[in-house]
Structure formats: C-alpha cells, structure tokens
C-alpha positions as CSV (number, residue, x, y, z in Angstrom):
1,M,76.1,131.6,189.0
2,L,77.6,128.4,187.7
3,S,80.6,128.8,189.8
4,L,78.6,129.5,192.9
5,L,76.6,126.3,192.4
6,V,79.7,124.4,191.8
7,F,81.3,125.7,195.1
8,I,77.9,125.1,197.0
9,V,77.8,121.5,195.9
10,I,81.5,121.3,196.8
11,A,80.8,122.8,200.2
12,V,78.1,120.4,201.0
13,G,80.2,117.3,200.1
14,L,83.0,118.7,202.2
15,D,80.6,119.4,205.1
16,L,79.3,115.8,204.9
17,M,82.7,114.4,204.6
18,I,84.1,116.2,207.7
19,R,81.0,115.3,209.8
20,N,81.3,111.6,208.9
21,A,85.1,111.7,209.6
22,I,84.4,113.2,212.9
23,R,81.8,110.7,213.8
24,D,83.7,107.8,212.6
25,N,86.9,108.8,214.6
26,I,84.6,109.3,217.9
27,F,82.8,106.1,217.6
28,R,86.1,104.2,216.8
29,E,87.5,105.7,220.0
30,T,84.6,105.0,222.1
31,Q,84.2,101.4,220.9
32,R,88.1,100.9,221.7
33,V,87.4,102.3,225.3
34,A,84.5,100.1,225.9
35,T,86.3,97.1,224.6
36,D,89.2,97.9,226.8
37,W,87.1,98.5,229.9
38,I,85.4,95.1,229.4
39,A,88.7,93.5,229.2
40,S,90.0,94.8,232.3
41,M,87.0,93.6,234.4
42,K,87.6,90.9,236.9
43,P,85.2,88.8,239.0
44,G,84.5,89.7,242.6
45,R,85.5,93.4,242.3
46,P,84.0,96.4,240.6
47,P,85.8,97.6,237.6
48,D,88.0,100.8,237.6
49,A,85.9,103.6,235.9
50,T,88.7,106.2,235.7
51,P,88.8,107.5,232.2
52,T,92.3,107.7,230.5
53,T,91.2,109.3,227.3
54,E,88.9,112.1,226.0
55,V,86.1,109.5,226.2
56,N,85.1,110.3,230.0
57,L,81.5,109.0,230.0
58,L,81.7,105.4,231.2
59,Q,78.8,103.2,232.6
60,L,78.3,99.5,233.4
61,V,74.7,98.6,233.5
62,D,73.2,95.4,234.6
63,S,70.4,93.2,233.1
64,R,68.0,95.1,235.3
65,G,69.0,98.6,234.1
66,R,71.1,99.5,237.3
67,V,74.2,101.3,236.9
68,V,76.9,99.1,238.5
69,A,79.9,101.4,237.8
70,A,80.4,104.9,236.4
71,S,83.2,107.4,235.7
72,P,83.1,110.6,237.8
73,A,81.5,112.6,234.9
74,V,78.2,110.4,235.0
75,A,78.5,109.1,238.8
76,G,74.9,108.8,240.3
77,K,73.1,109.6,236.9
78,P,70.8,107.2,235.2
79,P,72.1,105.2,232.3
80,L,73.3,107.1,229.4
81,S,71.1,105.1,227.0
82,T,68.0,103.0,227.2
83,V,69.0,101.4,223.9
84,R,70.3,97.7,224.9
85,P,72.2,95.9,221.9
86,P,70.8,92.6,220.9
87,Y,72.9,89.3,221.1
88,D,73.4,89.1,217.5
89,D,74.6,92.7,217.2
90,R,76.4,93.5,220.3
91,I,78.0,96.8,219.5
92,L,76.0,99.9,218.5
93,H,76.9,103.5,218.0
94,L,74.3,106.0,219.4
95,T,73.8,109.7,219.7
96,E,71.6,110.4,222.8
97,C,70.3,113.8,223.3
98,S,68.7,115.7,226.4
99,H,68.3,119.3,227.6
100,S,71.7,119.4,228.6
101,G,73.4,118.4,225.3
102,C,74.2,115.4,222.9
103,V,76.3,112.5,223.7
104,M,78.0,110.3,221.2
105,L,78.5,106.8,222.7
106,T,79.0,103.2,222.0
107,A,76.7,100.6,223.5
108,N,78.6,97.0,223.8
109,R,76.8,94.2,225.2
110,V,79.3,92.1,227.2
111,S,79.7,88.7,225.4
112,P,78.1,85.5,227.2
113,Q,81.5,84.2,228.0
114,E,82.7,87.1,229.7
115,A,79.4,87.5,231.4
116,R,79.8,83.9,232.8
117,F,83.4,84.5,234.0
118,V,82.6,87.9,235.6
119,W,79.1,87.9,236.7
120,G,77.9,84.2,236.6
121,G,76.0,84.7,233.3
122,D,74.3,87.9,234.1
123,S,74.4,90.1,231.0
124,H,75.7,93.5,231.3
125,I,75.9,96.6,229.0
126,V,78.9,99.0,228.8
127,Y,78.3,102.6,227.5
128,A,81.3,104.6,226.5
129,G,80.9,108.1,225.2
130,K,81.9,111.7,225.1
131,A,80.1,115.0,224.5
132,E,79.2,115.7,220.9
133,P,81.8,118.2,219.5
134,S,80.6,121.6,218.7
135,A,81.6,121.2,215.1
136,V,79.0,118.6,214.9
137,A,76.5,119.8,217.4
138,S,76.1,123.2,216.1
139,H,76.1,124.8,212.5
140,I,79.7,126.0,212.6
141,L,80.8,123.5,209.9
142,E,78.0,124.5,207.5
143,V,78.6,128.2,208.1
144,S,82.4,127.7,207.6
145,T,82.0,125.7,204.4
146,L,79.4,128.1,202.8
147,T,81.4,131.2,203.8
148,A,84.4,129.4,202.2
149,A,82.3,128.7,199.0
150,L,81.1,132.3,198.9
151,L,84.6,133.5,199.2
152,A,85.9,131.1,196.6
153,T,83.2,132.2,194.3
154,V,84.1,135.9,194.7
155,F,87.6,135.2,194.1
156,T,87.0,133.0,191.1
157,T,84.7,135.5,189.5
158,W,87.1,138.3,190.2
159,M,89.9,136.2,188.7
160,I,87.8,135.2,185.6
161,W,86.7,138.8,185.1
162,S,90.3,140.1,185.4
163,L,91.7,137.4,183.0
164,V,88.9,137.6,180.6
165,G,89.0,141.4,180.7
166,R,92.9,141.4,180.1
167,T,92.4,138.8,177.3
168,L,89.4,140.7,175.5
169,R,91.0,144.2,175.8
170,P,93.0,143.6,172.8
171,V,90.2,142.0,170.9
172,E,88.2,145.0,171.9
173,A,90.9,147.3,170.4
174,I,91.1,145.3,167.3
175,R,87.2,145.3,166.9
176,A,87.2,149.1,167.3
177,R,90.0,149.7,164.8
178,M,88.4,147.3,162.3
179,S,85.0,149.2,162.6
180,E,87.0,152.5,161.6
181,I,88.3,150.6,158.4
182,S,86.4,151.1,155.2
183,V,87.2,150.8,151.4
184,S,87.9,154.3,150.9
185,D,90.6,154.1,153.7
186,L,92.6,150.8,154.0
187,S,95.8,152.4,155.5
188,L,94.6,151.7,159.0
189,R,95.9,148.8,160.9
190,V,94.8,146.9,164.2
191,P,97.0,147.2,167.2
192,E,99.2,144.2,167.7
193,P,99.9,143.0,171.2
194,A,103.4,142.5,172.3
195,C,102.7,138.9,173.4
196,D,103.0,136.0,170.7
197,D,99.7,134.3,171.7
198,E,96.6,133.6,169.6
199,I,95.4,137.2,169.7
200,G,98.8,138.5,168.6
201,Q,98.9,136.2,165.9
202,L,95.4,137.0,165.0
203,A,96.1,140.8,164.9
204,R,99.4,140.1,162.7
205,T,97.4,138.1,160.3
206,A,94.6,140.6,160.1
207,N,97.3,143.5,159.5
208,Q,98.9,141.2,156.7
209,T,95.3,140.6,155.2
210,L,94.7,144.5,155.3
211,S,97.9,145.1,153.7
212,R,97.2,142.7,150.9
213,L,93.7,144.0,150.4
214,E,95.0,147.5,150.3
215,E,97.4,146.8,147.6
216,A,94.7,144.7,145.7
217,V,92.4,147.7,145.9
218,E,95.0,150.3,144.8
219,Q,96.0,147.9,141.9
220,Q,92.2,147.6,141.0
221,R,91.7,151.3,141.3
222,H,94.8,151.9,139.1
223,F,93.8,149.3,136.6
224,A,90.2,150.8,136.5
225,S,91.6,154.4,135.8
226,I,93.8,153.0,132.9
227,V,91.1,150.9,131.5
228,S,88.6,153.9,131.6
229,H,91.5,155.9,129.8
230,E,92.1,153.4,127.2
231,L,88.5,152.9,126.4
232,K,87.6,156.4,126.4
233,T,90.0,157.4,123.7
234,P,88.7,155.1,120.9
235,V,85.0,155.8,122.1
236,T,85.5,159.8,121.9
237,G,87.2,159.3,118.5
238,L,84.2,157.1,117.2
239,Q,81.8,159.4,118.6
240,T,83.4,162.5,116.9
241,Q,83.2,160.6,113.6
242,L,79.6,159.8,113.8
243,E,78.9,163.3,114.9
244,E,80.7,164.7,111.9
245,A,78.7,162.3,109.4
246,V,75.5,163.4,111.1
247,L,76.2,167.0,111.1
248,Y,77.8,167.5,107.9
249,P,76.4,164.6,105.5
250,D,77.3,166.3,102.4
251,D,80.8,167.0,103.4
252,V,81.7,163.6,104.8
253,D,82.4,160.3,103.0
254,Q,79.9,158.1,104.8
255,R,81.7,154.9,103.6
256,K,84.9,155.8,105.1
257,V,83.2,156.8,108.3
258,I,81.5,153.4,108.6
259,Q,84.9,151.7,107.8
260,A,86.7,153.9,110.4
261,G,84.0,153.0,112.8
262,L,84.3,149.3,112.2
263,A,88.0,149.5,112.7
264,T,87.5,151.2,116.0
265,T,84.8,148.9,117.4
266,E,87.3,146.1,116.3
267,R,89.9,147.5,118.4
268,L,87.4,148.1,121.2
269,R,86.3,144.5,120.9
270,A,89.9,143.2,121.0
271,L,90.8,145.7,124.0
272,I,87.6,144.5,126.0
273,D,88.5,140.7,125.3
274,N,92.0,141.3,126.8
275,I,90.7,143.2,129.6
276,L,88.4,140.4,130.5
277,I,91.3,137.8,130.2
278,F,93.5,139.8,132.4
279,A,90.8,140.3,135.0
280,R,89.7,136.6,134.8
281,I,93.3,135.3,135.3
282,R,93.8,137.5,138.5
283,T,90.4,136.7,140.1
284,V,89.0,133.6,138.9
285,A,90.3,130.3,140.8
286,P,92.5,128.3,138.2
287,E,91.2,125.2,136.7
288,P,92.8,121.8,137.9
289,P,96.2,121.4,136.3
290,E,97.1,118.7,133.7
291,P,100.4,117.7,132.3
292,V,101.7,119.8,129.6
293,D,104.6,119.2,127.2
294,L,106.3,122.5,126.7
295,G,108.5,121.2,124.0
296,A,105.3,120.0,122.0
297,L,103.8,123.6,122.4
298,V,106.9,125.1,121.2
299,Q,107.2,122.9,118.0
300,E,103.7,122.4,117.1
301,E,101.3,125.2,118.5
302,L,103.2,128.4,118.1
303,I,101.8,131.1,115.8
304,T,104.8,131.8,113.5
305,T,103.1,133.2,110.4
306,T,101.8,136.6,111.6
307,R,104.8,138.5,110.1
308,P,107.6,137.5,107.7
309,V,110.1,136.9,110.4
310,P,111.2,133.2,110.6
311,V,111.0,131.5,114.2
312,H,113.5,128.9,114.9
313,T,112.6,126.3,117.6
314,Q,114.9,124.0,119.6
315,V,113.7,121.5,122.4
316,K,116.7,120.3,124.3
317,S,115.0,117.6,126.5
318,N,111.6,116.4,127.6
319,V,110.0,119.6,129.5
320,T,106.7,118.7,131.2
321,V,105.0,120.9,133.4
322,L,101.4,121.0,135.2
323,G,99.1,123.7,134.2
324,N,96.5,124.8,131.6
325,P,97.6,124.2,128.0
326,V,95.4,126.7,126.6
327,Q,96.8,129.5,128.7
328,L,100.4,128.4,128.4
329,T,100.0,128.3,124.6
330,E,98.7,132.0,124.8
331,V,101.8,132.8,126.8
332,L,104.2,131.5,124.1
333,N,102.2,132.7,121.4
334,N,102.2,136.5,122.9
335,L,106.0,136.2,123.5
336,V,106.6,134.9,119.8
337,V,104.3,137.6,118.4
338,N,105.8,140.2,120.3
339,A,109.5,139.1,119.2
340,Q,108.3,139.0,115.5
341,R,107.1,142.6,115.9
342,H,110.5,143.7,117.0
343,A,113.0,141.4,115.4
344,A,115.1,142.3,112.4
345,T,115.8,139.0,110.7
346,S,114.8,136.0,113.0
347,V,113.3,134.8,116.3
348,E,114.7,132.1,118.5
349,V,112.6,129.9,120.8
350,S,114.3,127.2,122.9
351,A,112.9,124.9,125.7
352,E,115.0,122.9,128.1
353,R,115.3,121.5,131.7
354,K,117.7,123.6,134.0
355,D,118.3,123.6,137.8
356,G,115.0,121.6,138.3
357,Q,112.9,124.1,136.2
358,A,111.6,124.2,132.8
359,V,113.1,127.0,131.0
360,V,111.6,128.3,127.6
361,T,113.6,131.4,126.0
362,V,112.4,133.5,123.2
363,S,115.0,135.8,121.8
364,D,114.9,138.3,118.9
365,D,117.6,140.4,117.2
366,G,115.9,143.7,117.1
367,D,116.9,146.7,119.1
368,G,116.0,145.3,122.5
369,I,114.5,146.9,125.6
370,A,116.3,149.2,128.0
371,P,116.9,147.9,131.5
372,E,114.9,150.7,133.2
373,D,112.0,149.5,131.1
374,R,112.2,145.7,131.4
375,E,109.7,145.7,134.4
376,R,107.6,148.6,133.1
377,V,106.6,146.5,130.0
378,F,104.8,143.9,132.1
379,Q,102.4,146.7,133.5
380,P,99.1,146.7,131.9
381,F,98.5,149.1,128.8
382,T,102.3,150.1,129.0
383,R,103.6,150.7,125.4
384,L,107.0,151.9,124.6
385,D,107.6,154.1,121.6
386,G,109.0,151.6,119.4
387,G,105.9,149.2,120.1
388,Q,103.4,151.9,119.2
389,R,105.1,152.8,116.0
390,K,105.4,149.1,115.0
391,D,101.9,148.1,116.2
392,P,99.6,151.2,116.6
393,T,96.5,149.1,117.4
394,G,98.0,147.1,120.1
395,S,96.3,147.1,123.7
396,G,99.4,146.9,125.8
397,L,98.1,143.9,127.6
398,G,99.7,141.1,125.9
399,L,102.9,141.0,128.2
400,A,100.8,141.8,131.4
401,I,98.5,139.0,130.5
402,S,101.5,136.5,129.9
403,R,103.1,137.4,133.3
404,A,99.7,136.9,135.2
405,I,99.3,133.5,133.7
406,V,102.9,132.5,134.5
407,A,102.4,133.7,138.1
408,A,99.3,131.7,138.4
409,H,101.3,128.6,137.3
410,D,103.9,129.5,140.2
411,G,106.5,130.3,137.6
412,T,108.4,133.6,136.5
413,L,108.5,135.7,133.4
414,E,111.6,138.0,133.0
415,I,113.5,139.9,130.5
416,E,117.3,138.9,130.8
417,N,120.4,140.4,129.2
418,S,121.1,139.6,125.7
419,P,124.0,140.4,123.2
420,R,121.4,141.7,120.8
421,G,117.6,142.4,121.1
422,A,115.3,141.2,123.8
423,R,115.6,137.9,125.6
424,F,112.2,136.8,127.5
425,V,113.0,133.9,129.8
426,L,109.8,131.8,131.2
427,R,110.5,129.5,134.1
428,L,107.9,126.8,135.3
429,P,108.1,124.3,137.9
430,L,108.9,120.8,136.4
431,R,106.3,117.9,136.8
432,A,107.3,116.0,139.8
433,P,108.8,112.4,138.7
434,G,106.5,109.5,139.2
435,T,103.3,111.9,139.1
436,T,100.2,110.1,137.6
437,D,97.5,111.9,136.0
438,S,95.0,110.7,138.7
439,E,97.3,112.5,141.2
440,V,97.2,115.8,139.5
C-alpha cells in the first residue's frame, strides 16, 4: 500500500511535469513564430501567411476584429480568439476550445512603433497557434503514468516479497530448529546458511552458544550427580548410626553415636561449604579486581602450621597482579596444604616474574603425581588412593576450587614435571605498568 501511494504521487508529479513541458515548448514555438511573422511584415503589402513550422494557424486581426491575413488552415474563418492583449502585456498564451477541438496559441499585440510603420498606427493582433496535442488534450498521459505506477508497484512488491522471502527463509529455519531444542536435548544445531552475511553470522553464533550451553549443562548434570553421591554416603552412614541407636538403645554407646554423628555433620558442613564456593566461583560475576602482591601473600598469608612439614618461601621479584586477594590467598593455601599432606620432609614455594607473567611454584618432595592423573586431580571430588589414605575426611574439591579461581583470574594452574614429588605452577597476568588504582 505504501509503495502504491508513493508511485501514484510520482506518477502525478510526472504527469504534471510532462504536461507543463509540452505546453511550454508549444507556447515558446508559437511565440517565436508570431514574433518572426510580425518582423517580416512590410507596409503597403499583405504579409505572407505560409507556415514553415508545425505552427500552422496564423491570423492577423486589425483593431476592428477583422482578419486581415491568415494561413491556409484558418483561411476564411473568424479570429482564433477574442482575447486582445493589453498594451502593457502584449504577449498572452491561450488555449481556446470549440466543438472541433482545442487550439494552443500565442496572442501578440504589434508594438505601437511597428503599427505606425506598417499600418499608420492602427493596432493589430497576431495569433499563432497549433492544435492541442493528443497527449495534452486527452487522458492518455494520465492513463500511461498510472499504468506505469501500477506496474512499478507490482514489480516492487514482487521484488520485496522475493528478497524478504529469500532473506527470511533461513531465519524461519533457525526459528523452527530453535523451537525443537529443549533442556533435555541440547545436541541439535540450527542450520547455517552458506553466505557470510548477518544471518549466517547469527546462525554460527547461535550454534556456538548452544555448544557452550550444552557443555555447561552436561557439566552441571555431572557435577550434580557427583554431589548427590558424595552427600548421600555420609548421610546414609549418619542415618544408619541413628537408627541403630534408636532400635538398640541398650547395645549401642549413645555417646559414641553422638560423637560420630557430630563428626559426620562436620564433614557434611565442610563439604557443603566447598560445594557452594565452587558453584559461586563458576556462576557469580567476579568482584572488581584490585592490585594483589603475590610476594606478600607467599611470605605473610600462607597457612604453614597445619602439619609438621616446613614450608620454605622465596620471592625473587615484585609480583603484582589484579584480582581478589581473598580468593588468591585461598588458592595458595590449598596448594600449600595439599603439598604438606604429600611431602616427605619439606615444601618449597617461590614467586617470580617470568615471560610477562606472575609465576608461583609450590613443590613437595613426596611421591608425586603420575602424568595420566595430573588433569584428573583438578576434577571435582577426584581423590587418588594416596590422598584418601593421608586425608580420609577430605572433600576432593580443593584443587578444583583452586583451578576455578585461577581461571576466573585469566590464569592457569598446572602440574609440571619435577625431579621429585609434585610441582604445581600458578601463572597469572601481571599488573600493567603505570596502572593506577582508579583505573582498575
């Protein structure tokens, strides 16, 4: 509808422009012919009224309205018009209509000087004209422009429909596929158009988002199943102990049952706290970072008294990063406590700047970790046989929490080769030189 309105407005404007152009050209020609005819008139003889152009209607009318000379096309006919231009506006453009049709003409009053020279001062009027063209006289021009407007509207509508349809077909395919995707099945992907336009980029971005979402949901399901298993074991044990105390009150030491129950609930509390910490790190937006001196954390904040294994620290240079000091302290303490648990005689902790990064190394002289287990120990609730023997009450979340914190700080936490024992290496981006606290 809008395109039709626009093309109708264009058609009307075009029609008026063409009509005015035709009229202007005709009146310009009739005025020229009238002027040239007046210039050719001489006193004492009638002017030659033979037309030399398409302007074939010529008449010379005296002051009494009599036709003095005329071209063959209007010979013997009355004046073409009764309009007589005034002296102050000697040239008029007219359209005169009768039963035989319309005539476009110019009425030119001869100037007083020319009238005195030719007719002794008697004023004369020259009419020069031609039949009105059919394009102006009829409605053929309006019909043509409106027909063109309708055809243009139909063509434009078809083009828009075709282009929009071709453009929206991939969108409809994406919408249909997205409606099929549910939380229970995130393996489906939207079709990707071959072209690299905005819709193709949208489809690829949607598939990348779906892949990340599927991976996150799978991790969440796996984590939930592990959590349920880890919580179910102590809860079941606690329930069994309490049921025995209720069913066999005379055969069970109530004090031991209560002490065992308290130990189990304490383990549950610690396990739930670690689960909440792990989930919060993975899902909650991080707090604004602040400058953290890792050297100061290594020398002042480490927990080194949980086991009778000495911890030797060494800070080789100023090591400042951007991050959360509480979380980074927790990472370092987790690594040191883990190293003390497995060390034979000592633990070494160092902090330095290397290759544009802050590098903290925690090494022990224990049995070490087999290469095939070095990634597995960072998985939630993963506990190797040696770790279970040395710390039966552990949750298996310490290293997983540490890696999640480091990842949130755009760093890495890996286990690297060592001549003896395990060697944990923490790498974090250094604080940019010249950065002020207000820019953090």
